[in-house]
C-alpha positions in Angstrom: 146.2 62.7 145.9 149.1 64.9 146.9 149.9 62.6 149.9 149.8 59.5 147.7 152.2 61.1 145.2 154.6 62.1 148.0 154.4 58.6 149.4 155.3 57.0 146.1 158.0 59.5 145.5 159.5 58.7 148.9 159.2 55.0 148.3 161.1 55.3 144.9 163.8 57.4 146.6 164.2 54.9 149.4 164.4 52.0 146.9 167.0 53.9 144.9 169.0 54.5 148.1 168.8 50.8 148.9 169.9 49.7 145.4 172.8 52.1 145.6 173.9 50.9 149.0 173.5 47.1 148.4 174.5 46.7 144.8 176.9 48.0 142.1 174.0 48.8 139.8 174.8 52.3 138.5 172.1 54.9 139.4 172.3 58.7 139.2 173.5 60.3 142.4 170.6 62.0 144.0 171.0 64.3 147.1 167.5 63.2 148.3 168.7 59.7 149.0 168.5 58.8 152.7 170.6 55.8 153.5 169.5 55.5 157.2 166.7 53.1 156.5 168.1 51.2 153.5 167.8 47.8 155.1 164.0 47.9 155.2 163.9 47.5 151.4 166.9 45.1 151.2 164.6 42.1 150.5 163.0 44.0 147.5 166.5 44.8 146.2 167.4 41.2 146.5 164.4 40.2 144.4 165.2 42.8 141.8 168.8 41.5 141.5 167.4 38.0 141.2 165.2 39.0 138.3 168.2 40.6 136.5 170.2 37.5 137.0 167.3 35.5 135.8 167.3 37.5 132.5 171.0 36.9 132.2 170.4 33.2 132.7 167.7 33.2 130.0 170.0 34.8 127.6 172.8 32.3 128.3 170.3 29.4 127.8 169.1 31.0 124.5 172.6 30.8 123.1 172.8 27.1 124.2 175.2 27.3 127.2 175.3 24.3 129.4 173.5 24.4 132.8 176.6 24.1 135.0 178.5 26.8 133.1 175.4 29.1 133.3 175.2 28.4 137.0 178.8 29.2 137.6 178.6 32.5 135.6 175.4 33.4 137.5 177.2 33.1 140.8 180.1 35.2 139.5 177.6 37.8 138.3 175.8 37.6 141.6 179.0 38.5 143.5 179.7 41.3 141.1 176.3 42.8 141.3 176.4 42.9 145.1 180.0 44.0 145.3 180.8 40.9 147.4 179.4 42.9 150.4 177.6 40.0 152.1 180.3 37.4 151.1 182.9 39.6 152.8 180.8 39.6 156.0 180.4 35.9 155.9 184.2 35.5 155.5 185.0 37.8 158.4 182.4 36.1 160.6 183.9 32.7 159.9 187.4 34.0 160.9 185.9 35.4 164.1 184.1 32.2 165.1 187.2 30.2 164.5 188.9 32.0 167.5 188.7 30.0 170.7 188.5 33.0 172.9 185.1 34.6 172.6 186.5 38.0 173.8 188.7 38.2 170.7 186.1 37.3 168.1 185.0 40.8 167.4 188.6 42.0 167.1 189.4 39.3 164.6 186.2 40.0 162.6 187.3 43.7 162.4 190.6 42.7 160.8 190.4 43.3 157.0 192.8 40.3 156.4 191.1 37.1 155.3 192.1 34.0 157.3 191.9 30.3 156.4 188.4 29.8 157.7 187.1 32.8 155.9 188.5 31.5 152.6 187.0 28.1 153.2 183.6 29.5 153.9 183.7 31.6 150.7 184.6 28.5 148.7 181.8 26.5 150.4 179.2 29.2 149.7 180.2 29.5 146.1 180.2 25.7 145.6 176.8 25.3 147.3 175.1 28.0 145.2 176.7 26.8 142.0 175.8 23.1 142.6 172.2 23.9 143.7 171.6 26.2 140.7 173.0 23.4 138.4 170.3 21.1 139.7 167.5 23.6 139.3 166.1 23.4 135.8 162.8 25.3 136.1 161.8 28.8 137.3 165.4 29.7 137.9 164.6 33.5 138.0 162.0 32.9 140.7 164.3 30.7 142.7 167.1 33.3 142.5 164.7 36.2 143.5 163.2 34.2 146.4 166.6 33.1 147.7 168.0 36.6 147.6 164.9 38.1 149.0 164.6 35.7 152.0 168.3 36.1 152.7 168.0 39.8 153.1 164.8 39.4 155.1 166.8 37.3 157.5 169.2 40.3 157.9 166.3 42.6 158.6 164.9 40.2 161.2 168.4 40.0 162.9 168.6 43.8 163.0 165.2 43.9 164.7 165.5 41.0 167.1 169.1 41.0 168.4 171.5 43.5 170.0 174.2 45.2 168.0 177.6 44.4 169.5 179.5 47.5 168.6 178.9 51.1 169.6 179.8 52.1 166.1 180.4 50.2 162.9 179.2 49.7 159.4 175.9 48.1 160.5 175.2 50.3 163.6 172.9 52.7 161.8 170.6 49.9 160.6 169.8 49.1 164.3 168.8 52.7 164.9 166.5 52.8 161.8 164.8 49.4 162.1 163.0 48.9 165.4 159.5 47.3 165.0 157.3 44.9 163.0 156.4 47.7 160.6 160.0 47.5 159.3 159.9 43.8 158.5 156.3 42.9 158.0 155.8 44.6 154.6 158.7 42.9 153.0 157.6 39.6 154.6 154.3 39.9 152.8 156.1 40.8 149.6 158.2 37.7 149.8 155.2 35.5 150.6 153.5 36.9 147.5 156.6 36.3 145.4 157.0 32.7 146.7 153.4 31.7 145.9 153.7 33.1 142.4 154.0 29.5 140.9 150.4 28.8 142.2 149.0 31.5 139.9 150.8 30.0 136.9 150.0 26.4 137.7 147.8 25.1 140.5 149.9 22.0 140.8 152.8 24.1 142.2 151.3 24.3 145.7 154.1 22.2 147.2 156.9 24.3 145.6 155.3 27.5 146.9 154.7 26.1 150.4 158.3 24.9 150.7 159.6 28.3 149.5 157.7 30.2 152.1 158.3 27.9 155.0 161.9 27.1 154.2 162.7 30.7 153.4 161.3 32.1 156.6 162.6 29.3 158.8 166.1 29.3 157.5 166.3 33.1 157.7 165.1 33.0 161.3 167.4 30.1 162.4 170.6 31.4 160.8 170.2 34.8 162.5 169.4 33.0 165.8 172.5 30.8 165.4 174.9 33.7 165.0 173.3 35.4 167.9 173.8 32.3 170.0 177.5 32.1 169.1 178.3 35.8 169.5 175.6 37.2 171.8 174.4 39.6 169.2 175.2 40.8 165.7 177.5 43.0 163.7 177.6 44.3 160.2 179.6 41.2 159.3 177.1 38.8 160.7 174.3 40.5 158.9 176.2 39.6 155.7 176.7 36.1 156.9 173.0 35.7 157.5 172.3 36.8 154.0 174.8 34.4 152.4 174.0 31.3 154.4 170.2 31.8 154.1 170.6 32.1 150.3 172.9 29.0 150.0 170.8 26.8 152.3 167.5 27.8 150.7 168.8 27.1 147.2 169.9 23.6 148.4 166.4 22.9 150.0 164.6 24.1 146.8 166.5 21.5 144.7 164.2 18.9 146.4 161.0 20.4 145.0 161.9 22.2 141.7 
């Protein structure tokens, strides 16, 4: 019993650390937080943020707000709750990939100034998410949770599978803390369970659940592999890019079945 209590206590502390690291949700500062392994629970944090956004969406719908306006406000709240952390990484990655000389890409990505390609990517991501959400009429909370969860699982997979390109950096400690299938398998099972939730509510939702699982895992895998192909590895910025592009592309795919 004591070991179970300690395990649950540690899980809660790890989740609190992950929420503090990846979001702007205010939590009390606790010295026991260990930020070394925060990426392991990032998919769970994404699902939690998705549920919160879903509640916000339900409130806006209750007061009669139009779908497109709700969707735009959701994306704005989405950026605010994550502090723009992953969007900033996607922008820096775009600026780096725009450089013709591969040897200078990491140098450009490290520059805090946003270039033209970074700005264009930010606009594209915001437009894709807003448009996709505007086309999704049902189970919006579930779609949001699944998209954010699978996006962050793609980050975890990229950490495990590919080399980190800098000796130090804002994402280096993730590589040291996440090394085996034990670090990504539990959250994969969690996301599969979340994605098949519609089946328990209505048996006719088999197609929606199947697409959510297959598309979510496939996009997360392919996006991380693509950035690895272009750069020969990953950085903290590309981890953010994996999250953002997986979220946006999965939302677009889900408009075909929801």
